[in-house]
C-alpha positions as CSV (number, residue, x, y, z in Angstrom):
1,X,0.0,0.0,0.0
2,X,1.2,3.5,-0.8
3,X,0.0,6.6,1.2
4,X,1.3,9.9,-0.2
5,X,4.4,8.3,-1.7
6,X,5.4,6.1,1.3
7,X,5.0,2.3,1.1
8,X,3.4,0.4,3.9
9,X,2.5,-3.2,4.7
10,X,-1.2,-3.9,5.1
11,X,-1.1,-3.9,8.9
12,X,1.0,-0.7,9.1
13,X,-1.0,1.6,6.8
14,X,-2.8,4.5,8.6
15,X,-4.8,7.5,7.5
16,X,-5.8,10.2,9.9
17,X,-9.3,10.2,11.4
18,X,-9.3,13.9,10.6
19,X,-9.0,13.1,6.9
20,X,-12.2,14.5,5.2
21,X,-12.4,11.4,3.1
22,X,-13.1,9.5,6.4
23,X,-15.1,12.3,8.1
24,X,-17.3,13.4,5.2
25,X,-16.7,11.0,2.3
26,X,-15.0,13.8,0.4
27,X,-13.0,11.9,-2.1
28,X,-13.0,10.0,-5.3
29,X,-11.5,6.7,-6.5
30,X,-10.7,4.5,-9.4
31,X,-10.1,0.7,-9.6
32,X,-7.8,-0.7,-12.2
33,X,-6.4,-4.2,-12.8
34,X,-3.2,-5.4,-14.4
35,X,-2.5,-8.0,-17.0
36,X,1.0,-9.2,-16.9
37,X,1.6,-6.6,-14.1
38,X,0.7,-3.8,-16.5
39,X,-2.3,-1.5,-15.8
40,X,-5.2,-1.8,-18.2
41,X,-6.9,1.3,-19.7
42,X,-4.9,3.5,-17.5
43,X,-5.4,6.7,-19.5
44,X,-9.2,6.2,-19.5
45,X,-9.2,5.6,-15.7
46,X,-7.2,8.8,-15.1
47,X,-9.5,10.9,-17.2
48,X,-12.4,9.7,-15.1
49,X,-10.5,10.2,-11.9
50,X,-9.7,13.8,-12.8
51,X,-13.2,14.5,-14.0
52,X,-14.7,13.1,-10.7
53,X,-12.2,15.2,-8.7
54,X,-13.0,18.3,-10.7
55,X,-16.6,18.0,-9.7
56,X,-15.5,18.2,-6.1
57,X,-13.0,21.0,-6.7
58,X,-10.3,18.5,-5.7
59,X,-6.9,18.5,-7.3
60,X,-4.7,15.5,-7.9
61,X,-1.2,16.2,-6.7
62,X,0.5,14.0,-9.4
63,X,0.6,14.0,-13.2
64,X,-0.6,10.8,-15.0
65,X,3.1,9.8,-15.5
66,X,4.0,10.2,-11.9
67,X,0.9,8.4,-10.7
68,X,1.6,5.5,-13.1
69,X,5.1,5.3,-11.7
70,X,3.7,5.2,-8.2
71,X,1.3,2.4,-9.1
72,X,4.1,0.4,-10.7
73,X,6.3,0.9,-7.6
74,X,3.4,-0.2,-5.4
75,X,2.7,-3.3,-7.5
76,X,6.4,-4.2,-7.6
77,X,6.6,-3.8,-3.8
78,X,3.6,-6.1,-3.3
79,X,5.4,-8.9,-5.1
80,X,2.2,-10.6,-6.0
81,X,2.3,-14.1,-7.7
82,X,-0.3,-13.0,-10.3
83,X,-2.1,-9.9,-11.4
84,X,-3.1,-7.0,-9.2
85,X,-6.2,-5.2,-8.2
86,X,-5.3,-1.5,-7.9
87,X,-7.5,1.0,-6.0
88,X,-6.6,4.7,-6.1
89,X,-8.2,7.0,-3.5
90,X,-7.9,10.7,-3.6
91,X,-9.4,12.6,-0.7
92,X,-9.7,16.2,0.4
93,X,-7.0,15.5,3.1
94,X,-6.6,16.2,6.7
95,X,-8.2,19.3,8.3
96,X,-10.5,20.6,11.0
97,X,-14.0,19.2,11.3
98,X,-15.6,21.8,9.0
99,X,-17.0,21.7,5.5
100,X,-14.7,24.4,4.2
101,X,-12.3,22.9,1.6
102,X,-9.7,25.5,2.6
103,X,-9.3,23.7,5.9
104,X,-7.5,20.9,4.0
105,X,-4.4,22.3,2.3
106,X,-3.0,19.0,1.0
107,X,-5.0,16.1,-0.5
108,X,-4.4,12.5,0.5
109,X,-3.5,10.0,-2.3
110,X,-3.6,6.3,-1.5
111,X,-2.8,3.4,-3.8
112,X,-4.0,0.0,-2.6
113,X,-2.7,-3.1,-4.3
114,X,-3.9,-6.6,-3.6
115,X,-4.2,-9.8,-5.6
116,X,-6.7,-9.6,-8.5
117,X,-9.5,-12.3,-8.2
118,X,-11.4,-13.4,-11.4
119,X,-15.1,-14.0,-11.2
120,X,-15.9,-17.7,-10.5
121,X,-15.5,-19.9,-13.6
122,X,-19.1,-21.1,-13.3
123,X,-20.3,-17.5,-13.4
124,X,-18.5,-16.8,-16.6
125,X,-19.5,-20.1,-18.2
126,X,-23.1,-20.4,-17.1
127,X,-24.1,-16.8,-16.3
128,X,-25.3,-15.2,-13.1
129,X,-28.5,-13.9,-11.5
130,X,-29.1,-10.3,-10.5
131,X,-31.3,-9.0,-7.8
132,X,-33.6,-6.0,-8.6
133,X,-32.6,-3.6,-5.9
134,X,-35.3,-1.8,-3.9
135,X,-32.7,0.9,-3.3
136,X,-32.9,3.7,-5.9
137,X,-29.7,5.0,-7.5
138,X,-28.7,8.4,-6.3
139,X,-30.5,11.3,-8.0
140,X,-28.0,13.3,-10.1
141,X,-29.0,16.4,-8.3
142,X,-27.9,14.8,-5.0
143,X,-24.6,12.8,-5.0
144,X,-24.2,12.5,-8.8
145,X,-23.5,8.9,-9.8
146,X,-21.2,10.4,-12.5
147,X,-18.8,11.2,-9.7
148,X,-16.9,8.0,-8.7
149,X,-17.2,9.0,-5.1
150,X,-15.8,7.4,-2.0
151,X,-19.3,7.7,-0.6
152,X,-20.7,4.3,-1.5
153,X,-23.5,3.8,0.9
154,X,-26.1,3.8,-1.9
155,X,-24.2,1.0,-3.7
156,X,-23.5,-0.9,-0.4
157,X,-27.2,-1.0,0.6
158,X,-28.1,-2.4,-2.9
159,X,-25.4,-5.0,-2.7
160,X,-26.4,-6.1,0.8
161,X,-29.9,-6.8,-0.7
162,X,-28.2,-8.9,-3.4
163,X,-26.3,-10.9,-0.8
164,X,-29.4,-11.6,1.2
165,X,-31.1,-12.9,-2.0
166,X,-28.1,-15.0,-3.0
167,X,-27.6,-13.0,-6.2
168,X,-24.3,-12.1,-7.9
169,X,-25.1,-8.4,-8.3
170,X,-27.8,-5.8,-7.7
171,X,-29.4,-4.0,-10.6
172,X,-30.6,-0.6,-9.6
173,X,-33.3,1.8,-11.0
174,X,-33.1,5.5,-11.1
175,X,-35.7,8.0,-9.6
176,X,-37.8,7.6,-12.8
177,X,-38.0,3.8,-12.5
178,X,-35.7,3.2,-15.4
179,X,-33.0,0.5,-15.3
180,X,-29.8,2.4,-14.5
181,X,-26.7,0.3,-13.5
182,X,-25.6,-2.3,-11.1
183,X,-24.1,-1.6,-7.7
184,X,-20.6,-2.5,-9.0
185,X,-21.0,-2.7,-12.8
186,X,-22.8,-1.5,-15.9
187,X,-25.6,-3.5,-17.6
188,X,-26.2,-4.5,-21.2
189,X,-29.0,-6.4,-22.9
190,X,-29.2,-7.8,-26.4
191,X,-32.5,-7.5,-28.3
192,X,-33.0,-8.5,-31.9
193,X,-29.2,-8.6,-32.4
194,X,-28.7,-5.0,-31.1
195,X,-26.7,-4.3,-28.0
196,X,-28.5,-1.9,-25.6
197,X,-27.3,-0.2,-22.5
198,X,-28.8,2.6,-20.4
199,X,-27.8,6.2,-21.5
200,X,-25.8,8.5,-19.3
201,X,-29.1,10.5,-18.8
202,X,-30.3,7.6,-16.7
203,X,-27.9,8.9,-14.1
204,X,-25.1,6.3,-14.0
205,X,-21.4,6.1,-13.8
206,X,-20.0,5.8,-17.3
207,X,-17.9,2.7,-16.9
208,X,-14.4,2.5,-18.4
209,X,-15.0,-1.1,-19.3
210,X,-18.5,-0.2,-20.6
211,X,-16.8,2.1,-23.1
212,X,-14.2,-0.5,-24.0
213,X,-17.0,-3.1,-24.7
214,X,-18.7,-0.6,-27.0
215,X,-15.5,-0.2,-28.9
216,X,-15.2,-4.0,-29.2
217,X,-18.8,-4.2,-30.4
218,X,-18.1,-1.6,-33.1
219,X,-15.0,-3.5,-34.2
220,X,-17.2,-6.7,-34.6
221,X,-19.9,-4.9,-36.4
222,X,-22.4,-5.5,-33.6
223,X,-24.9,-2.6,-33.6
224,X,-25.1,-0.9,-30.2
225,X,-27.3,1.9,-28.8
226,X,-27.8,3.8,-25.6
227,X,-31.5,3.1,-24.8
228,X,-33.8,3.9,-21.9
229,X,-34.7,0.5,-20.5
230,X,-37.4,-0.6,-18.0
231,X,-38.0,-3.8,-16.1
232,X,-40.7,-4.7,-18.7
233,X,-38.0,-4.7,-21.4
234,X,-36.3,-7.7,-19.8
235,X,-38.9,-10.1,-21.1
236,X,-37.9,-9.3,-24.7
237,X,-34.1,-9.5,-24.1
238,X,-32.4,-12.5,-25.7
239,X,-29.1,-11.9,-23.8
240,X,-27.7,-9.8,-21.0
241,X,-24.3,-9.2,-19.4
242,X,-22.6,-6.9,-17.0
243,X,-19.2,-5.2,-17.3
244,X,-16.6,-3.9,-14.9
245,X,-12.9,-3.5,-14.5
246,X,-12.3,-6.5,-12.3
247,X,-14.9,-8.7,-13.9
248,X,-14.6,-7.9,-17.6
249,X,-17.8,-9.3,-19.1
250,X,-20.0,-11.6,-17.1
251,X,-23.2,-13.2,-18.7
252,X,-26.5,-12.5,-16.9
253,X,-29.2,-15.2,-17.3
254,X,-31.7,-14.1,-14.7
255,X,-32.8,-10.7,-13.4
256,X,-35.2,-10.7,-10.5
257,X,-37.9,-13.2,-11.5
258,X,-37.2,-12.8,-15.2
259,X,-35.2,-15.4,-17.1
260,X,-33.2,-13.8,-19.9
261,X,-33.6,-15.5,-23.3
262,X,-33.2,-19.2,-22.9
263,X,-31.4,-18.9,-19.6
264,X,-27.9,-19.4,-21.0
265,X,-25.1,-17.0,-22.2
266,X,-25.8,-16.0,-25.8
267,X,-23.7,-15.7,-28.9
268,X,-23.3,-11.9,-28.9
269,X,-22.0,-12.1,-25.3
270,X,-19.6,-14.8,-26.2
271,X,-18.3,-12.9,-29.3
272,X,-17.7,-9.9,-27.2
273,X,-15.9,-11.9,-24.5
274,X,-13.5,-13.3,-27.1
275,X,-13.0,-9.8,-28.7
276,X,-12.3,-8.3,-25.3
277,X,-9.6,-10.8,-24.5
278,X,-8.0,-10.3,-27.9
279,X,-7.9,-6.5,-27.5
280,X,-6.5,-6.3,-24.0
281,X,-2.8,-6.4,-25.0
282,X,-3.1,-3.2,-27.1
283,X,-4.4,-1.2,-24.1
284,X,-1.8,-1.9,-21.4
285,X,0.5,0.8,-19.9
């Protein structure tokens, strides 16, 4: 683990209780993974990190090049036997217990590295079930989901419902009742050969992997659209899958009480999974 440029072991790492990331949730984060110890889609993750930070009037103290070097140093120090899960946290920093950003002159930058864990093989081969969360995704006029914020209570409550129901993930609706995104991933469905995913206007975090999958779809000639989706649309979906940095593409075969298609991963999903794996080496840093 790396805190403001200093390496620590897991049991020795400490952040002040007066850090506004701890006190108020004032901070943003990104999660990357490595392939062959090299970060994947690093530039895209950094653009999103800085965009999230800008919405909080929070500055990152490092350039992309210096942050990449810090990640590489932390990954090397971890000496993992395989690939790494990398979590970057940028907070307002340490200050008095007030809301004034001026109370925190120096932001805190943490890099956490731990072993990457792939989704279970049976999930990738056979697909997974999603819970339909009763918790509504944050309204964009509240804590905007477009900010990848350290304040994750909304997501945590949705995932806790999924755990109680024995589901792999929680699919959330927005304040209008539209399907939005999952607690930890973006959602896609396939209908009549067209790849559909909720639009940014649904109030979601625009996933880096979501964007990469749309690139893969374009390369394959698979038509793709951003489309407002409702629970009733699931009955006409032939396929579904979710996407995230640490999971890549995971087929979805059931959402709530609705079986998707024939209840097995479909051909478009499989083609995209193959294309994803083939394209990874070209996007490593």
